N, C-alpha and C positions, 0 to 999 in steps of 0.2 A: 122041198121042205128045209133039207141040210142046209144049204143057202141060205134059207131065209133065217134059221137059227143062228147061223154065221154071220148074217148082216146086223142080226138083233145083237150078239155079243161083242160085233165090232162097234156098233152104236153106243153100247152102254159103256166100252173103254174108250171110247173118245168122250163122252161124258163125263167120265169118274175123271178120265185124266183134266178135262177142261175146269170140274169143279175142286178139282185140288189145286189145280193153276191158280183158281179165282180165291180159293180161300187163301193160300199163302200172300199171294199180291194184297188181299183185302187184310189180313192180318200182320201183314209187313209193311205197308204203305202209311205215309201220315195218315191223320185222322182229317176230317175235314174243317179244322181252323186254321187260319193264316197265322192266330195272334192266340196268345194265353187263352185258356177258357176257365172257367168256374162251373163245379160241377158236385152237388150234393146225393150222396147214397143214405136214404134214411133207416134207422134202424129197424132189421126185420123185413128189408124189401127184398124181393125174389130176382134172380139172377135174371129171369125175362123181363120183370119190370124193368133193370138196371138197363137192361141192351136195349129196350123199346125207350125208355127215357133219352138213353144217348143218340138213338136215334131222331127221337123228335125236336132236340136240341139243336139237331143237326152236325152231331159229331161221327156219327157212324152209320156207313152204307147197308151193310150187312149184320144185320142183329143178330141174325141167325148162326153165323160163322163165330161171333165173339162167343156166343152161349155153347158152341161146339167145343171150342178151344178151351174154355173153363172148365168144362165136363172131359176135357181127353186130358187133360193138365190136373185133376183133382183139385181145382181151383175155387170150383162154386160155394163152398161152405167158408171158404178160408177168406173171401173178402170181407174188408172192414168199414163199418159205416161211417159217415161223417163227409166234411168239407174236404172237396181238393181244387187245386190249381195245376190243371193241366196244360204244359208248357205247349207251344207251337208245335207242329210237326211230330208229336207223340204220336207211335203206331198204337193200333189196338192192342198190339202183345205186350207193349210198353205199359199201355194202359192198365191191363190187368195186374203186371206187377206192381204199379202203382197201388193199387187197390187192396191187393193182397199182403203188401206191405205196410197198409194203414199207413201213408207217407200224407197225410190231413193237413189241414191249412193249419197254423199253431196261434193261438195269441198269447200276450200277456198282460199281466198285471202287475204291479207294481206296488208293495207295501210300504208307505215311506217311514224314515226315521223320525219319529216324535211324534206319530200318528196317535190317536188315540182309539182303543176296540170300537168305539162309534164310527168314527171317520173308516177303518176299514172295513166295517161291514158295510157302511154306504156303499162304498167302492164296487165291492163286490155285486151289490144289488144294480148298479148299474150297467152290468157286465150284460147283453144280450144273449151270447153264447153259452152262460153258464146257466146251468140247471139249479133254481133256487130253493133249497130247502130252508136256509133261515132265516130267510125274511119273516117277519113279525113274530121271530121267536127271543127269547130273554136271552142276555150273557148266561145266565144259569143254565138253563135251557142247552144255549149251544153249548157249553162245555160239557154237559152230559153227552151230547152227541157225537164229542170227539174224544169220549173216553176218558176224561178229565173230570168226572162229577165233585163237587165242592170246591172246584179250584176258581178262584177269581180271574174274571176275563183277561184283565185290563193287564197290558206289557207281556204277555203271555206268547204273544207270535213275534217270529223274527222278521225285521223290515229287508223285504228283498224281492226281487222280479220271481216271480214265477210264471211256468207256461203251461196251457192247456190247450185244449180243443174242443171245437164246438161240441155240446152234450157232456162234458165233463159237469160234477157235482161240486157247489160250493165248499160243502162239507170238506171236502178232498182237499182243496186247497188250504182251508185252515189245518187241518190234520199234517199236512206238511211244514206248514210255518208253525207250528203248535212242536212238531217234533225238532224241526232244528234249531229253534231257541231251544228247547231243554239239551238239544247237544252242546250249541256253543255255549252256553252258562254252565254246564256240568265240566267242561273242558277248560274254560277261563278260571273258574271256580279253584281247578285243581292246581293252577300255574299261578295262583293269587300271592299277594305282596304277604309278607308276614306281621302279624297285628295289625291287624284290621279291626275298627270298632265293629264288625258284621257277623251274626252269628249263622250264617247259613246264606246257601245262593240265592234264594229269594228277597234276603235283605241286600244282595248286591244288586239284583234286579232292581229292585224299587231307588237305590242309589241312583244306578245308570240311568233310571227314567227322569230323573231331577237333573243329572248334569247333561242329558240329551235337550230338556228343554231349557236351562240356563244360558246355554252358549252355543253358537253354530261355529267356532271358531275351532280349529282341531288344536293350536298351538296352546287353547286355554281350558279344554278338558278337564288334563291333569290336576291344575292350578283349583279348578272349582273343585274337584273332586278332593282335592286336599284339605279345603277351607273345610267343605262338610263333614271329611273325615274328622280333622281334629276337634272341631264343635261336637259330633258324636263323644269322642273320647273324653271331653272336656266337662260335656252334661249341657252345653249350651243350645239354645232353640236355635233350629237350625235356619227358620226366618227367610223360606224359599216362596217367592211370591207365585211360581209358577203351580207350585202345590195348592196353595190357596184359591190361584184361579180354579183348578180341576174342581176341587171341592166346592165350589161354587155352582157346578154347571150350566145350567143355561142362563142362568141368574146374570151370569158374566157378560158386560157389554163393552168391554175396552179400558175399563179402567177398576182400579180397586180403592175404595173409600178407607177412612180410618176404622168407621164400622164393621167392615168388610175385616180387617186385621183383629177387631177385637172380639169377630163373632164366634164360638165357641163349635169346630166343624171338625171331624177326623183327621180332615188335610190341612186345617190351619195350623203349619208349625210355628206360628208366632204365640199360640198361646198353649200348644201342646209340645211336650218335648219326645226327642227322637224321631226317628221316620213316619212318615205318615205309612197306612196299613197295605198300602197298594202301590204299587206302579202308578204313574200319573202321566205316562205315555208308552210307546213301543222303541223302545233303545236300539242302536243300532252297535255295532261290534265294537267301534271305536269308544262309545259312550259305557260299555261294560269295562271294556281294558282299563278305561281311566279311573272308571269306580274301584276297580279292585288293584290298580297300581297309582293310587294318587301321590302328587307333588309330597314331597317331604319337607316343603319350606314352613314358614312360621305364620305366613296370613291367616286369618281368622274373619275377613270381611272382603267384600267386593262390591263394586257399585257400577253400575252402566258408564260410559265414557259419552256416550252420544252418538257415536260411530260404529257400533258393532260391538266393540270390543269393552272390557272392564280394567277398571282401576282395583288393584289387591292393596289391603293393606293388614299389618300385625297388631295393629291396636285400635282402639275406639276412636280415639283422638284424630288418629291418620285417618280413618272412615268417615267421620264427621265433614273432616275438611273435604274428603275426595266428595261427599256427598251434597258440600254447599258450593262447590264448583261446578259440580253435574247440574244442579239446580240455576246456576248462574247461566250458564251455556245454553241451558234450554230456553231462557227467557232475552237472550240476545237476539 
């Protein structure tokens, strides 16, 4: 009998040694993927389900060892859900670290300088990896959702590239963009030039949005801002076409008629003095800085040259000549 129990004990030791070796080899050997693989962990998915899914997809040979490793390393409750890109030759141990650290696949969404709020929300709604909470909501409802009730949505968000993972909520990206614009505008307002015809940062944002839409040339932004600043200071009408176009909304079909320039709307700067009531686009940092540091020249007018740039004039007579030249060039 003693020999029997001794044999059983010896066999048990051999089995345990074998299992231990198998465990270590299984956890430290590469997964069954020779190339990078994609794997997704659903929110709330159990460790057992994750291990079995890895086996089903042909990545893991011993799901029980993977589960044991997660339990012994107290990692089973720390695994993050999301999409993972698993490099080739990754071991199960490295894979568990990947899941615990939450190194999920990242996506990027760029809010472009000069976009309207409508364009921005449409771009977000086209992102399949985002959870959509703003779809179908009005701008005022969305502003309430980002804890900015009563504020106009246009121009309040900073154009930049924002990084997110699958399952992120669209409203969180908007909060990031809103907070960044607040911070940038406050900082730039603190360092603004003296004597500006602007009463507060919001007026600076409105002017910056006009500058953003009037020119795409970096060397012209300060000049454009200077023209509008001097016109504001003199009580002249701004007469900026982008504001008129914004006020036309969906009625704009590519051209502005004389009737459009005569029609009284809050954004028609040909008939209403001062700045429009809200920004007309999402200005970038360069447009904001130009609006708050305008050129100190004497020009009060500018007109397109037809090549992307503008001709700046100090007097109406000079401006009329530049306009006539532009019209001749357009018809040649």
